[in-house]
C-alpha positions in Angstrom: -11.6 1.5 -16.1 -13.7 4.7 -16.1 -16.3 5.2 -18.6 -15.9 1.8 -19.8 -15.7 0.0 -16.8 -18.3 -2.6 -17.1 -17.2 -3.7 -20.8 -13.8 -4.0 -19.7 -14.7 -6.0 -16.9 -16.4 -8.4 -18.7 -13.5 -8.9 -20.8 -11.3 -9.1 -17.9 -13.1 -12.2 -16.6 -11.2 -14.4 -19.2 -8.0 -12.8 -17.9 -8.8 -13.6 -14.4 -9.5 -17.3 -14.8 -6.2 -17.5 -16.7 -4.9 -15.5 -13.7 -6.1 -18.2 -11.2 -4.4 -21.2 -12.9 -0.8 -19.2 -12.9 -0.8 -17.0 -10.3 1.5 -18.0 -7.6 1.2 -16.7 -3.9 4.4 -14.8 -3.9 6.0 -12.4 -6.7 8.5 -10.0 -6.0 11.0 -7.6 -7.9 14.7 -8.8 -7.4 17.4 -7.1 -9.1 20.3 -9.5 -10.3 23.0 -8.1 -10.7 26.3 -8.8 -13.1 30.3 -7.6 -13.8 31.3 -6.3 -17.0 35.3 -5.6 -16.9 35.8 -2.9 -14.2 32.0 -1.9 -14.2 29.5 -2.7 -11.4 25.6 -2.7 -11.9 23.0 -2.2 -9.2 21.9 -4.3 -6.5 19.0 -4.7 -4.3 21.5 -3.4 -1.3 22.3 -0.3 -3.9 18.7 0.4 -4.2 18.5 0.3 -0.3 21.1 3.0 -0.3 19.4 4.8 -3.1 22.4 5.0 -5.3 21.7 6.2 -8.7 21.8 3.6 -11.6 25.1 2.6 -13.3 25.0 1.3 -16.7 25.1 -0.7 -18.2 23.0 -3.3 -16.0 21.7 -6.8 -16.2 18.4 -7.6 -14.6 15.8 -10.1 -14.7 12.2 -9.8 -14.7 9.4 -11.9 -13.3 9.3 -14.3 -16.4 13.1 -15.1 -16.0 14.0 -13.0 -18.9 17.2 -11.0 -18.7 17.4 -7.8 -20.1 20.6 -5.3 -20.4 20.1 -1.7 -20.3 23.1 0.3 -21.7 21.2 3.5 -20.7 17.9 4.8 -19.7 15.5 3.8 -22.0 14.5 6.9 -24.3 10.8 5.5 -25.6 8.6 3.5 -23.9 5.2 1.5 -24.4 3.2 0.4 -21.9 0.8 -2.6 -21.8 -1.7 -2.4 -19.1 -2.8 0.6 -17.0 -0.8 -0.3 -14.1 2.3 0.1 -15.9 1.5 3.3 -17.4 0.5 4.6 -14.4 3.7 3.8 -12.5 6.0 5.2 -15.4 4.0 8.5 -15.0 4.3 8.4 -11.2 8.1 8.2 -11.1 8.3 11.1 -13.9 8.9 9.3 -17.0 5.6 10.0 -18.5 7.4 12.0 -21.4 8.8 8.9 -22.7 5.9 7.3 -23.2 5.2 6.7 -26.7 2.2 4.2 -26.6 -0.5 2.9 -24.1 -3.5 0.3 -23.8 -6.7 1.5 -24.3 -7.7 1.2 -20.8 -4.9 3.8 -19.7 -6.9 6.4 -18.5 -4.8 8.3 -15.6 -3.1 10.1 -15.7 -5.2 12.4 -18.4 -2.3 12.8 -20.4 -2.1 9.1 -21.1 -5.5 9.5 -23.0 -3.5 11.2 -25.6 -1.0 8.7 -26.4 -1.1 6.6 -29.3 -3.1 3.1 -28.7 -1.8 -0.2 -29.6 -4.9 -2.0 -28.3 -6.9 -3.3 -25.5 -6.6 -6.2 -23.2 -5.0 -7.9 -27.0 -2.2 -5.7 -27.7 -1.8 -4.7 -31.5 1.8 -6.0 -31.6 2.1 -4.5 -35.2 1.2 -1.3 -33.6 3.7 -1.5 -30.9 6.7 -2.5 -33.1 5.8 0.5 -35.5 6.5 2.7 -32.4 10.1 1.7 -31.9 10.1 1.4 -28.4 13.5 0.8 -26.6 11.5 -0.6 -23.9 8.0 -2.6 -23.5 6.4 -2.7 -19.9 4.2 -5.4 -19.5 2.2 -7.3 -17.0 3.2 -11.2 -17.2 0.2 -12.7 -16.6 -2.4 -10.4 -18.8 -0.2 -9.8 -21.5 1.8 -13.2 -22.1 0.6 -13.6 -25.7 2.1 -10.1 -26.6 5.5 -10.7 -24.5 6.3 -13.6 -26.7 5.4 -11.9 -29.6 7.3 -9.0 -29.1 10.5 -10.6 -28.0 10.4 -12.6 -31.2 10.8 -9.3 -32.7 13.5 -8.5 -30.4 11.8 -5.8 -28.6 12.7 -5.7 -25.0 10.1 -6.0 -22.8 10.2 -6.0 -19.0 7.4 -8.1 -17.2 6.3 -8.4 -13.8 3.2 -10.1 -12.0 3.3 -8.7 -8.5 0.6 -10.5 -6.4 1.3 -8.3 -2.9 1.5 -4.5 -1.8 5.1 -5.1 -0.9 5.9 -6.8 -4.4 3.9 -3.5 -6.0 6.4 -1.4 -4.3 9.7 -3.3 -5.3 8.6 -2.9 -8.5 8.3 0.7 -8.7 11.2 0.6 -7.5 12.8 -1.3 -9.8 11.4 0.9 -12.6 13.0 3.5 -11.3 16.4 2.4 -11.6 16.0 1.1 -14.8 14.4 4.7 -16.5 17.5 6.2 -14.2 14.8 7.9 -12.0 15.5 6.2 -8.5 15.0 9.2 -6.5 11.4 10.1 -7.8 10.7 6.4 -7.5 11.8 6.0 -4.1 9.4 9.0 -3.6 6.2 6.7 -4.8 7.3 3.7 -2.9 7.8 5.8 0.5 4.3 7.2 0.3 3.1 3.6 -0.4 4.9 2.6 3.0 3.8 5.1 5.1 0.3 4.3 3.7 0.4 0.8 4.8 1.9 1.6 8.1 -0.7 4.0 9.0 -3.6 1.5 7.8 -1.8 -0.8 9.8 -1.7 1.7 13.2 -5.2 2.3 12.6 -6.9 -1.1 12.6 -4.1 -2.8 14.6 -6.7 -3.2 17.7 -9.9 -3.3 15.9 -12.3 -6.7 15.5 -11.8 -7.9 12.6 -14.7 -7.8 10.4 -15.9 -10.6 7.9 -15.8 -9.5 4.4 -16.9 -10.7 0.8 -15.7 -8.9 -2.1 -17.4 -8.9 -5.5 -14.3 -7.3 -7.9 -17.0 -8.4 -11.3 -20.2 -9.2 -11.5 -20.4 -12.9 -10.1 -16.7 -12.7 -9.5 -14.7 -13.0 -6.3 -11.0 -13.1 -5.1 -9.3 -15.8 -3.0 -5.8 -16.3 -1.5 -2.6 -15.3 -3.2 -3.8 -12.2 -4.8 -3.0 -8.5 -3.6 -6.8 -8.1 -3.5 -6.6 -10.5 -1.0 -3.9 -8.9 0.9 -5.6 -5.4 1.3 -8.7 -6.9 3.0 -6.2 -8.3 5.5 -4.1 -5.0 6.1 -7.5 -3.3 6.2 -8.1 -5.3 9.2 -10.7 -7.4 7.5 -11.0 -10.9 6.9 -11.7 -12.1 3.4 -14.3 -14.9 3.6 -13.1 -16.7 0.0 -9.6 -16.7 1.3 -9.7 -20.7 1.3 -9.6 -20.7 -2.6 -6.7 -19.3 -4.3 -6.8 -16.7 -7.3 -10.0 -15.0 -9.1 -12.7 -17.4 -9.0 -17.1 -17.3 -9.9 -18.8 -16.7 -6.9 -20.4 -19.5 -4.8 -23.4 -18.0 -3.7 -24.2 -20.7 -1.3 -20.9 -20.7 0.3 -21.2 -16.5 0.6 -24.6 -17.3 2.6 -22.8 -19.9 4.8 -19.7 -17.6 5.3 -22.5 -14.3 6.0 -20.0 -11.7 6.0 -20.9 -8.9 8.2 -19.7 -6.2 4.7 -20.0 -6.5 1.3 -17.5 -4.4 -0.8 -17.9 -3.7 -4.5 -16.3 -1.5 -6.9 -18.1 1.8 -8.8 -18.3 0.9 -12.8 -20.1 4.5 -12.9 -23.3 2.4 -13.7 -26.5 3.1 -11.9 -27.9 0.5 -10.7 -24.6 -1.2 -10.0 -24.8 -4.7 -12.0 -22.9 -6.4 -8.5 -25.8 -5.0 -6.5 -28.5 -6.3 -8.8 -26.6 -9.7 -8.9 -26.9 -9.4 -4.9 -30.2 -8.7 -4.9 -31.5 -11.3 -7.4 -29.6 -14.1 -5.8 -31.8 -16.5 -3.3 -30.8 -16.8 0.0 -28.5 -13.6 -0.1 -31.0 -11.2 1.9 -30.7 -13.4 5.2 -26.7 -12.4 4.9 -25.8 -9.8 8.0 -24.4 -7.2 5.5 -27.6 -7.1 2.8 -29.8 -7.2 5.9 -28.0 -4.3 7.8 -27.3 -2.2 4.7 -23.7 -2.9 4.6 -22.8 -3.0 1.1 -19.9 -0.1 0.4 -19.0 0.9 -3.2 -15.3 2.0 -3.5 -13.3 3.1 -6.4 -12.5 0.8 -9.0 -9.2 1.6 -10.4 -7.1 1.9 -7.7 -8.3 -1.0 -6.2 -7.8 -3.5 -9.2 -4.4 -1.8 -10.8 -0.9 -3.2 -8.9 0.6 0.3 -9.6 1.2 3.4 -7.4 -2.6 4.0 -6.6 -2.9 0.7 -5.1 -2.1 2.8 -1.3 -5.6 4.7 -2.3 -7.1 1.6 -2.9 -5.8 0.2 0.4 -6.9 3.4 2.1 -10.5 3.2 1.1 -10.9 -0.6 1.7 -9.9 0.5 5.2 -12.0 3.0 5.5 -14.8 1.0 4.1 -14.5 -1.9 6.6 -13.2 0.6 9.6 -15.1 3.8 8.9 -14.6 4.8 12.4 -10.8 4.7 12.9 -9.9 5.3 8.9 -10.8 8.4 7.6 
């Protein structure tokens, strides 16, 4: 989202509307196992004991699709920045032959062939002949259907909690036969969660309003809502599920002590401009007391390994006296 933040955010609004309808309260990655003759395949228990992957093995993704891997995929296309970041984080970057336009991290991803933005160019993906496509089941639903019609294997997830993101990291480590690398990433994410929980456990819970895009906020059943809670805050929008347009009157009524918004690399911030122009918002405690805090955008909104960084930054914004 860097350097094209605001335009991308506008493009994502329609997708977030879809998410608000289809998002479930909790998704997770669970490994399904089968037996073929004498071969045994990975189970959740095997993952917990850090056993290496055993091929072939079969697994279901968050859409219910079943995939069988005879070997670790050698060529991969990722359809969302979070998936790109996850594959690179566990050491599989050299296998990635195609990414979406918004995959800007790590820097190596920017030189890889592009296969469209939030609208995937299915023909471009097919031309790369990938052994595996990794996708977001909510953001890439149409592309997933079309790719599967072409018999291109797609592993799709939609993690809506911090732990579900960790599970996704571990499962991709099994699929790519990079279990140890994935486990190191997962361990770091768990450690960050524990450190933040310990730091804020005795702190007063602050009322927080998060505006992730101009005029849009986030409610229950989302990883952003959970991050606010983990960071020692109370999301004033949690009474409503999913991602939705701001109710200006409701925010005034809730009177948050803190307003958090992402950095799009634009000054003045379009979110701050919107806040300052809304009738009655100058009476909100967060506005009156100049408690509006800018945080990094990408780690906050991408359900991948950098979600740990997003959690740390949120915690530091909510409780700067407790979290560095």
